[in-house]
PQR file of N, CA, C, O and H, with PARSE charges and radii, in Angstrom:
ATOM      1  N   MET A   1       6.376  -2.602   1.897 -0.4000 1.5000
ATOM      2  CA  MET A   1       7.219  -1.980   0.938 -0.0000 2.0000
ATOM      3  C   MET A   1       8.146  -3.048   0.419  0.5500 1.7000
ATOM      4  O   MET A   1       8.571  -3.932   1.162 -0.5500 1.4000
ATOM      5  N   ALA A   2       8.474  -2.961  -0.917 -0.4000 1.5000
ATOM      6  CA  ALA A   2       9.331  -3.933  -1.521 -0.0000 2.0000
ATOM      7  C   ALA A   2      10.778  -3.859  -1.126  0.5500 1.7000
ATOM      8  O   ALA A   2      11.515  -4.813  -1.375 -0.5500 1.4000
ATOM      9  H   ALA A   2       8.129  -2.243  -1.521  0.4000 1.0000
ATOM     10  N   TRP A   3      11.232  -2.774  -0.520 -0.4000 1.5000
ATOM     11  CA  TRP A   3      12.582  -2.684  -0.064 -0.0000 2.0000
ATOM     12  C   TRP A   3      12.673  -1.759   1.138  0.5500 1.7000
ATOM     13  O   TRP A   3      11.758  -0.976   1.393 -0.5500 1.4000
ATOM     14  H   TRP A   3      10.633  -2.000  -0.317  0.4000 1.0000
ATOM     15  N   GLN A   4      13.717  -1.840   1.839 -0.4000 1.5000
ATOM     16  CA  GLN A   4      14.026  -0.901   2.942 -0.0000 2.0000
ATOM     17  C   GLN A   4      15.412  -0.277   2.674  0.5500 1.7000
ATOM     18  O   GLN A   4      16.329  -0.983   2.255 -0.5500 1.4000
ATOM     19  H   GLN A   4      14.460  -2.476   1.632  0.4000 1.0000
ATOM     20  N   GLU A   5      15.564   0.976   2.902 -0.4000 1.5000
ATOM     21  CA  GLU A   5      16.835   1.650   2.712 -0.0000 2.0000
ATOM     22  C   GLU A   5      17.061   2.726   3.748  0.5500 1.7000
ATOM     23  O   GLU A   5      16.135   3.315   4.307 -0.5500 1.4000
ATOM     24  H   GLU A   5      14.819   1.549   3.242  0.4000 1.0000
ATOM     25  N   TYR A   6      18.341   2.950   3.974 -0.4000 1.5000
ATOM     26  CA  TYR A   6      18.670   3.962   4.993 -0.0000 2.0000
ATOM     27  C   TYR A   6      20.012   4.609   4.595  0.5500 1.7000
ATOM     28  O   TYR A   6      20.801   4.044   3.838 -0.5500 1.4000
ATOM     29  H   TYR A   6      19.093   2.471   3.521  0.4000 1.0000
ATOM     30  N   TYR A   7      20.231   5.808   5.134 -0.4000 1.5000
ATOM     31  CA  TYR A   7      21.480   6.541   4.928 -0.0000 2.0000
ATOM     32  C   TYR A   7      22.165   6.728   6.281  0.5500 1.7000
ATOM     33  O   TYR A   7      21.523   7.016   7.291 -0.5500 1.4000
ATOM     34  H   TYR A   7      19.590   6.267   5.749  0.4000 1.0000
ATOM     35  N   MET A   8      23.472   6.559   6.268 -0.4000 1.5000
ATOM     36  CA  MET A   8      24.231   6.922   7.463 -0.0000 2.0000
ATOM     37  C   MET A   8      25.209   8.032   7.052  0.5500 1.7000
ATOM     38  O   MET A   8      25.993   7.896   6.112 -0.5500 1.4000
ATOM     39  H   MET A   8      23.994   6.325   5.447  0.4000 1.0000
ATOM     40  N   PHE A   9      25.119   9.135   7.807 -0.4000 1.5000
ATOM     41  CA  PHE A   9      25.930  10.306   7.565 -0.0000 2.0000
ATOM     42  C   PHE A   9      27.075  10.433   8.626  0.5500 1.7000
ATOM     43  O   PHE A   9      26.852  10.220   9.818 -0.5500 1.4000
ATOM     44  H   PHE A   9      24.483   9.245   8.570  0.4000 1.0000
ATOM     45  N   SER A  10      28.259  10.774   8.171 -0.4000 1.5000
ATOM     46  CA  SER A  10      29.365  10.997   9.113 -0.0000 2.0000
ATOM     47  C   SER A  10      29.696  12.469   9.264  0.5500 1.7000
ATOM     48  O   SER A  10      29.466  13.243   8.335 -0.5500 1.4000
ATOM     49  H   SER A  10      28.440  10.947   7.203  0.4000 1.0000
ATOM     50  N   PRO A  11      30.211  12.866  10.370 -0.5600 1.5000
ATOM     51  CA  PRO A  11      30.684  14.291  10.516  0.2800 2.0000
ATOM     52  C   PRO A  11      31.731  14.688   9.557  0.5500 1.7000
ATOM     53  O   PRO A  11      31.907  15.884   9.326 -0.5500 1.4000
ATOM     54  N   ALA A  12      32.458  13.754   8.964 -0.4000 1.5000
ATOM     55  CA  ALA A  12      33.450  14.072   7.990 -0.0000 2.0000
ATOM     56  C   ALA A  12      32.916  14.446   6.625  0.5500 1.7000
ATOM     57  O   ALA A  12      33.681  14.804   5.729 -0.5500 1.4000
ATOM     58  H   ALA A  12      32.315  12.782   9.152  0.4000 1.0000
ATOM     59  N   GLY A  13      31.611  14.366   6.463 -0.4000 1.5000
ATOM     60  CA  GLY A  13      30.957  14.779   5.192 -0.0000 2.0000
ATOM     61  C   GLY A  13      30.825  13.688   4.257  0.5500 1.7000
ATOM     62  O   GLY A  13      30.750  13.974   3.062 -0.5500 1.4000
ATOM     63  H   GLY A  13      30.989  14.076   7.190  0.4000 1.0000
ATOM     64  N   THR A  14      30.783  12.423   4.637 -0.4000 1.5000
ATOM     65  CA  THR A  14      30.595  11.245   3.801 -0.0000 2.0000
ATOM     66  C   THR A  14      29.279  10.564   4.287  0.5500 1.7000
ATOM     67  O   THR A  14      28.741  10.817   5.365 -0.5500 1.4000
ATOM     68  H   THR A  14      30.844  12.191   5.608  0.4000 1.0000
ATOM     69  N   PHE A  15      28.829   9.681   3.375 -0.4000 1.5000
ATOM     70  CA  PHE A  15      27.579   8.896   3.677 -0.0000 2.0000
ATOM     71  C   PHE A  15      27.655   7.608   3.039  0.5500 1.7000
ATOM     72  O   PHE A  15      28.404   7.417   2.081 -0.5500 1.4000
ATOM     73  H   PHE A  15      29.266   9.476   2.499  0.4000 1.0000
ATOM     74  N   VAL A  16      26.849   6.637   3.570 -0.4000 1.5000
ATOM     75  CA  VAL A  16      26.624   5.301   3.002 -0.0000 2.0000
ATOM     76  C   VAL A  16      25.126   5.083   2.953  0.5500 1.7000
ATOM     77  O   VAL A  16      24.407   5.290   3.930 -0.5500 1.4000
ATOM     78  H   VAL A  16      26.241   6.792   4.349  0.4000 1.0000
ATOM     79  N   LYS A  17      24.681   4.656   1.779 -0.4000 1.5000
ATOM     80  CA  LYS A  17      23.250   4.356   1.550 -0.0000 2.0000
ATOM     81  C   LYS A  17      23.186   2.846   1.404  0.5500 1.7000
ATOM     82  O   LYS A  17      23.915   2.285   0.586 -0.5500 1.4000
ATOM     83  H   LYS A  17      25.266   4.488   0.985  0.4000 1.0000
ATOM     84  N   SER A  18      22.330   2.161   2.177 -0.4000 1.5000
ATOM     85  CA  SER A  18      22.137   0.751   2.121 -0.0000 2.0000
ATOM     86  C   SER A  18      20.708   0.446   1.798  0.5500 1.7000
ATOM     87  O   SER A  18      19.789   1.082   2.313 -0.5500 1.4000
ATOM     88  H   SER A  18      21.737   2.616   2.842  0.4000 1.0000
ATOM     89  N   ARG A  19      20.524  -0.526   0.948 -0.4000 1.5000
ATOM     90  CA  ARG A  19      19.189  -0.967   0.524 -0.0000 2.0000
ATOM     91  C   ARG A  19      19.128  -2.499   0.621  0.5500 1.7000
ATOM     92  O   ARG A  19      19.980  -3.229   0.113 -0.5500 1.4000
ATOM     93  H   ARG A  19      21.271  -1.043   0.530  0.4000 1.0000
ATOM     94  N   ALA A  20      18.019  -2.953   1.336 -0.4000 1.5000
ATOM     95  CA  ALA A  20      17.762  -4.384   1.446 -0.0000 2.0000
ATOM     96  C   ALA A  20      16.538  -4.687   0.658  0.5500 1.7000
ATOM     97  O   ALA A  20      15.486  -4.095   0.900 -0.5500 1.4000
ATOM     98  H   ALA A  20      17.327  -2.361   1.749  0.4000 1.0000
ATOM     99  N   ARG A  21      16.640  -5.624  -0.316 -0.4000 1.5000
ATOM    100  CA  ARG A  21      15.547  -6.038  -1.088 -0.0000 2.0000
ATOM    101  C   ARG A  21      15.701  -7.531  -1.463  0.5500 1.7000
ATOM    102  O   ARG A  21      16.688  -7.958  -2.061 -0.5500 1.4000
ATOM    103  H   ARG A  21      17.495  -6.104  -0.512  0.4000 1.0000
ATOM    104  N   ASP A  22      14.673  -8.284  -1.078 -0.4000 1.5000
ATOM    105  CA  ASP A  22      14.745  -9.722  -1.382 -0.0000 2.0000
ATOM    106  C   ASP A  22      15.964 -10.355  -0.706  0.5500 1.7000
ATOM    107  O   ASP A  22      16.610 -11.220  -1.298 -0.5500 1.4000
ATOM    108  H   ASP A  22      13.871  -7.938  -0.592  0.4000 1.0000
ATOM    109  N   GLU A  23      16.284  -9.949   0.500 -0.4000 1.5000
ATOM    110  CA  GLU A  23      17.405 -10.467   1.259 -0.0000 2.0000
ATOM    111  C   GLU A  23      18.827 -10.152   0.629  0.5500 1.7000
ATOM    112  O   GLU A  23      19.832 -10.750   1.013 -0.5500 1.4000
ATOM    113  H   GLU A  23      15.759  -9.247   0.981  0.4000 1.0000
ATOM    114  N   ILE A  24      18.853  -9.221  -0.319 -0.4000 1.5000
ATOM    115  CA  ILE A  24      20.095  -8.784  -0.941 -0.0000 2.0000
ATOM    116  C   ILE A  24      20.318  -7.362  -0.526  0.5500 1.7000
ATOM    117  O   ILE A  24      19.428  -6.524  -0.671 -0.5500 1.4000
ATOM    118  H   ILE A  24      18.036  -8.736  -0.631  0.4000 1.0000
ATOM    119  N   ILE A  25      21.569  -7.052   0.024 -0.4000 1.5000
ATOM    120  CA  ILE A  25      21.905  -5.714   0.436 -0.0000 2.0000
ATOM    121  C   ILE A  25      22.839  -5.104  -0.583  0.5500 1.7000
ATOM    122  O   ILE A  25      23.854  -5.691  -0.958 -0.5500 1.4000
ATOM    123  H   ILE A  25      22.292  -7.733   0.141  0.4000 1.0000
ATOM    124  N   THR A  26      22.473  -3.902  -1.026 -0.4000 1.5000
ATOM    125  CA  THR A  26      23.386  -3.166  -1.925 -0.0000 2.0000
ATOM    126  C   THR A  26      23.755  -1.809  -1.230  0.5500 1.7000
ATOM    127  O   THR A  26      22.978  -1.231  -0.469 -0.5500 1.4000
ATOM    128  H   THR A  26      21.648  -3.425  -0.722  0.4000 1.0000
ATOM    129  N   GLU A  27      24.947  -1.369  -1.541 -0.4000 1.5000
ATOM    130  CA  GLU A  27      25.350  -0.099  -0.892 -0.0000 2.0000
ATOM    131  C   GLU A  27      25.874   0.849  -1.943  0.5500 1.7000
ATOM    132  O   GLU A  27      26.330   0.452  -3.015 -0.5500 1.4000
ATOM    133  H   GLU A  27      25.578  -1.839  -2.159  0.4000 1.0000
ATOM    134  N   ALA A  28      25.791   2.106  -1.596 -0.4000 1.5000
ATOM    135  CA  ALA A  28      26.391   3.193  -2.358 -0.0000 2.0000
ATOM    136  C   ALA A  28      26.983   4.217  -1.363  0.5500 1.7000
ATOM    137  O   ALA A  28      26.518   4.329  -0.229 -0.5500 1.4000
ATOM    138  H   ALA A  28      25.421   2.429  -0.725  0.4000 1.0000
ATOM    139  N   ASN A  29      27.987   4.937  -1.794 -0.4000 1.5000
ATOM    140  CA  ASN A  29      28.558   5.915  -0.868 -0.0000 2.0000
ATOM    141  C   ASN A  29      28.986   7.131  -1.588  0.5500 1.7000
ATOM    142  O   ASN A  29      28.997   7.140  -2.819 -0.5500 1.4000
ATOM    143  H   ASN A  29      28.365   4.845  -2.715  0.4000 1.0000
ATOM    144  N   GLY A  30      29.343   8.172  -0.881 -0.4000 1.5000
ATOM    145  CA  GLY A  30      29.794   9.405  -1.463 -0.0000 2.0000
ATOM    146  C   GLY A  30      29.941  10.525  -0.426  0.5500 1.7000
ATOM    147  O   GLY A  30      30.101  10.260   0.765 -0.5500 1.4000
ATOM    148  H   GLY A  30      29.334   8.164   0.119  0.4000 1.0000
ATOM    149  N   THR A  31      29.889  11.709  -0.866 -0.4000 1.5000
ATOM    150  CA  THR A  31      30.049  12.865   0.029 -0.0000 2.0000
ATOM    151  C   THR A  31      28.764  13.695   0.039  0.5500 1.7000
ATOM    152  O   THR A  31      27.921  13.562  -0.848 -0.5500 1.4000
ATOM    153  H   THR A  31      29.760  11.925  -1.834  0.4000 1.0000
ATOM    154  N   PHE A  32      28.630  14.539   1.039 -0.4000 1.5000
ATOM    155  CA  PHE A  32      27.466  15.403   1.131 -0.0000 2.0000
ATOM    156  C   PHE A  32      27.869  16.754   1.630  0.5500 1.7000
ATOM    157  O   PHE A  32      28.898  16.911   2.287 -0.5500 1.4000
ATOM    158  H   PHE A  32      29.315  14.646   1.759  0.4000 1.0000
ATOM    159  N   GLU A  33      27.027  17.767   1.305 -0.4000 1.5000
ATOM    160  CA  GLU A  33      27.207  19.114   1.849 -0.0000 2.0000
ATOM    161  C   GLU A  33      25.843  19.663   2.200  0.5500 1.7000
ATOM    162  O   GLU A  33      24.849  19.270   1.589 -0.5500 1.4000
ATOM    163  H   GLU A  33      26.191  17.640   0.772  0.4000 1.0000
ATOM    164  N   VAL A  34      25.770  20.517   3.120 -0.4000 1.5000
ATOM    165  CA  VAL A  34      24.563  21.230   3.508 -0.0000 2.0000
ATOM    166  C   VAL A  34      24.463  22.493   2.592  0.5500 1.7000
ATOM    167  O   VAL A  34      25.424  23.257   2.503 -0.5500 1.4000
ATOM    168  H   VAL A  34      26.577  20.837   3.616  0.4000 1.0000
ATOM    169  N   VAL A  35      23.340  22.703   1.937 -0.4000 1.5000
ATOM    170  CA  VAL A  35      23.164  23.848   1.001 -0.0000 2.0000
ATOM    171  C   VAL A  35      21.870  24.568   1.398  0.5500 1.7000
ATOM    172  O   VAL A  35      20.957  23.996   1.993 -0.5500 1.4000
ATOM    173  H   VAL A  35      22.560  22.082   2.009  0.4000 1.0000
ATOM    174  N   GLU A  36      21.846  25.843   1.037 -0.4000 1.5000
ATOM    175  CA  GLU A  36      20.714  26.677   1.175 -0.0000 2.0000
ATOM    176  C   GLU A  36      20.412  27.297  -0.190  0.5500 1.7000
ATOM    177  O   GLU A  36      21.325  27.486  -0.994 -0.5500 1.4000
ATOM    178  H   GLU A  36      22.587  26.308   0.553  0.4000 1.0000
ATOM    179  N   PHE A  37      19.128  27.620  -0.466 -0.4000 1.5000
ATOM    180  CA  PHE A  37      18.779  28.233  -1.704 -0.0000 2.0000
ATOM    181  C   PHE A  37      18.199  29.607  -1.365  0.5500 1.7000
ATOM    182  O   PHE A  37      17.670  29.845  -0.280 -0.5500 1.4000
ATOM    183  H   PHE A  37      18.387  27.466   0.187  0.4000 1.0000
ATOM    184  N   GLU A  38      18.332  30.525  -2.383 -0.4000 1.5000
ATOM    185  CA  GLU A  38      17.816  31.833  -2.217 -0.0000 2.0000
ATOM    186  C   GLU A  38      16.298  31.759  -1.903  0.5500 1.7000
ATOM    187  O   GLU A  38      15.620  30.869  -2.416 -0.5500 1.4000
ATOM    188  H   GLU A  38      18.762  30.331  -3.265  0.4000 1.0000
ATOM    189  N   ASN A  39      15.761  32.670  -1.079 -0.4000 1.5000
ATOM    190  CA  ASN A  39      14.370  32.745  -0.761 -0.0000 2.0000
ATOM    191  C   ASN A  39      13.823  31.522  -0.100  0.5500 1.7000
ATOM    192  O   ASN A  39      12.629  31.241  -0.203 -0.5500 1.4000
ATOM    193  H   ASN A  39      16.312  33.393  -0.663  0.4000 1.0000
ATOM    194  N   ASP A  40      14.691  30.765   0.597 -0.4000 1.5000
ATOM    195  CA  ASP A  40      14.265  29.477   1.285 -0.0000 2.0000
ATOM    196  C   ASP A  40      15.051  29.470   2.556  0.5500 1.7000
ATOM    197  O   ASP A  40      16.280  29.530   2.517 -0.5500 1.4000
ATOM    198  H   ASP A  40      15.661  30.994   0.681  0.4000 1.0000
ATOM    199  N   SER A  41      14.416  29.402   3.638 -0.4000 1.5000
ATOM    200  CA  SER A  41      15.123  29.393   4.946 -0.0000 2.0000
ATOM    201  C   SER A  41      15.502  27.979   5.353  0.5500 1.7000
ATOM    202  O   SER A  41      16.147  27.803   6.386 -0.5500 1.4000
ATOM    203  H   SER A  41      13.418  29.353   3.669  0.4000 1.0000
ATOM    204  N   GLU A  42      15.131  26.974   4.590 -0.4000 1.5000
ATOM    205  CA  GLU A  42      15.501  25.563   4.935 -0.0000 2.0000
ATOM    206  C   GLU A  42      16.865  25.237   4.442  0.5500 1.7000
ATOM    207  O   GLU A  42      17.413  25.887   3.552 -0.5500 1.4000
ATOM    208  H   GLU A  42      14.606  27.117   3.751  0.4000 1.0000
ATOM    209  N   GLN A  43      17.415  24.184   5.060 -0.4000 1.5000
ATOM    210  CA  GLN A  43      18.727  23.647   4.620 -0.0000 2.0000
ATOM    211  C   GLN A  43      18.480  22.254   4.029  0.5500 1.7000
ATOM    212  O   GLN A  43      17.605  21.518   4.485 -0.5500 1.4000
ATOM    213  H   GLN A  43      16.970  23.656   5.783  0.4000 1.0000
ATOM    214  N   TYR A  44      19.260  21.913   3.019 -0.4000 1.5000
ATOM    215  CA  TYR A  44      19.101  20.682   2.277 -0.0000 2.0000
ATOM    216  C   TYR A  44      20.458  19.952   2.271  0.5500 1.7000
ATOM    217  O   TYR A  44      21.490  20.581   2.503 -0.5500 1.4000
ATOM    218  H   TYR A  44      19.971  22.511   2.649  0.4000 1.0000
ATOM    219  N   LEU A  45      20.466  18.677   2.018 -0.4000 1.5000
ATOM    220  CA  LEU A  45      21.712  17.869   1.824 -0.0000 2.0000
ATOM    221  C   LEU A  45      21.868  17.653   0.326  0.5500 1.7000
ATOM    222  O   LEU A  45      20.932  17.219  -0.344 -0.5500 1.4000
ATOM    223  H   LEU A  45      19.628  18.167   1.830  0.4000 1.0000
ATOM    224  N   LEU A  46      23.001  17.943  -0.176 -0.4000 1.5000
ATOM    225  CA  LEU A  46      23.327  17.691  -1.516 -0.0000 2.0000
ATOM    226  C   LEU A  46      24.278  16.466  -1.549  0.5500 1.7000
ATOM    227  O   LEU A  46      25.420  16.509  -1.091 -0.5500 1.4000
ATOM    228  H   LEU A  46      23.762  18.296   0.368  0.4000 1.0000
ATOM    229  N   LEU A  47      23.736  15.395  -2.113 -0.4000 1.5000
ATOM    230  CA  LEU A  47      24.562  14.109  -2.107 -0.0000 2.0000
ATOM    231  C   LEU A  47      25.284  13.926  -3.453  0.5500 1.7000
ATOM    232  O   LEU A  47      24.680  14.054  -4.518 -0.5500 1.4000
ATOM    233  H   LEU A  47      22.809  15.360  -2.486  0.4000 1.0000
ATOM    234  N   SER A  48      26.554  13.634  -3.381 -0.4000 1.5000
ATOM    235  CA  SER A  48      27.332  13.282  -4.560 -0.0000 2.0000
ATOM    236  C   SER A  48      27.812  11.853  -4.436  0.5500 1.7000
ATOM    237  O   SER A  48      28.714  11.538  -3.661 -0.5500 1.4000
ATOM    238  H   SER A  48      27.044  13.530  -2.516  0.4000 1.0000
ATOM    239  N   PHE A  49      27.167  10.977  -5.242 -0.4000 1.5000
ATOM    240  CA  PHE A  49      27.523   9.489  -5.208 -0.0000 2.0000
ATOM    241  C   PHE A  49      28.824   9.298  -5.841  0.5500 1.7000
ATOM    242  O   PHE A  49      29.119   9.893  -6.877 -0.5500 1.4000
ATOM    243  H   PHE A  49      26.434  11.233  -5.872  0.4000 1.0000
ATOM    244  N   GLU A  50      29.647   8.450  -5.221 -0.4000 1.5000
ATOM    245  CA  GLU A  50      30.968   8.140  -5.819 -0.0000 2.0000
ATOM    246  C   GLU A  50      31.035   6.658  -6.257  0.5500 1.7000
ATOM    247  O   GLU A  50      31.796   6.311  -7.161 -0.5500 1.4000
ATOM    248  H   GLU A  50      29.407   7.967  -4.379  0.4000 1.0000
ATOM    249  N   SER A  51      30.221   5.779  -5.600 -0.4000 1.5000
ATOM    250  CA  SER A  51      30.215   4.387  -6.067 -0.0000 2.0000
ATOM    251  C   SER A  51      28.900   3.764  -5.636  0.5500 1.7000
ATOM    252  O   SER A  51      28.185   4.290  -4.783 -0.5500 1.4000
ATOM    253  H   SER A  51      29.603   6.061  -4.866  0.4000 1.0000
ATOM    254  N   GLY A  52      28.605   2.636  -6.245 -0.4000 1.5000
ATOM    255  CA  GLY A  52      27.394   1.877  -5.926 -0.0000 2.0000
ATOM    256  C   GLY A  52      26.185   2.306  -6.743  0.5500 1.7000
ATOM    257  O   GLY A  52      26.259   3.118  -7.665 -0.5500 1.4000
ATOM    258  H   GLY A  52      29.185   2.208  -6.938  0.4000 1.0000
ATOM    259  N   GLU A  53      25.103   1.728  -6.357 -0.4000 1.5000
ATOM    260  CA  GLU A  53      23.804   1.976  -7.086 -0.0000 2.0000
ATOM    261  C   GLU A  53      22.976   2.896  -6.347  0.5500 1.7000
ATOM    262  O   GLU A  53      21.872   3.221  -6.784 -0.5500 1.4000
ATOM    263  H   GLU A  53      25.043   1.069  -5.608  0.4000 1.0000
TER
END
């Protein structure tokens, strides 16, 4: 794969996304919330980016 990325989620409702590509690390961060949609028993994370790429 051309890059590797991961997300770190905190109990406070924030996250950091890190991506490593060609030995360069970029980061983005923001807040998240757990959401459910009608007629779907699954839960999803809604990410709101505040800074970064």
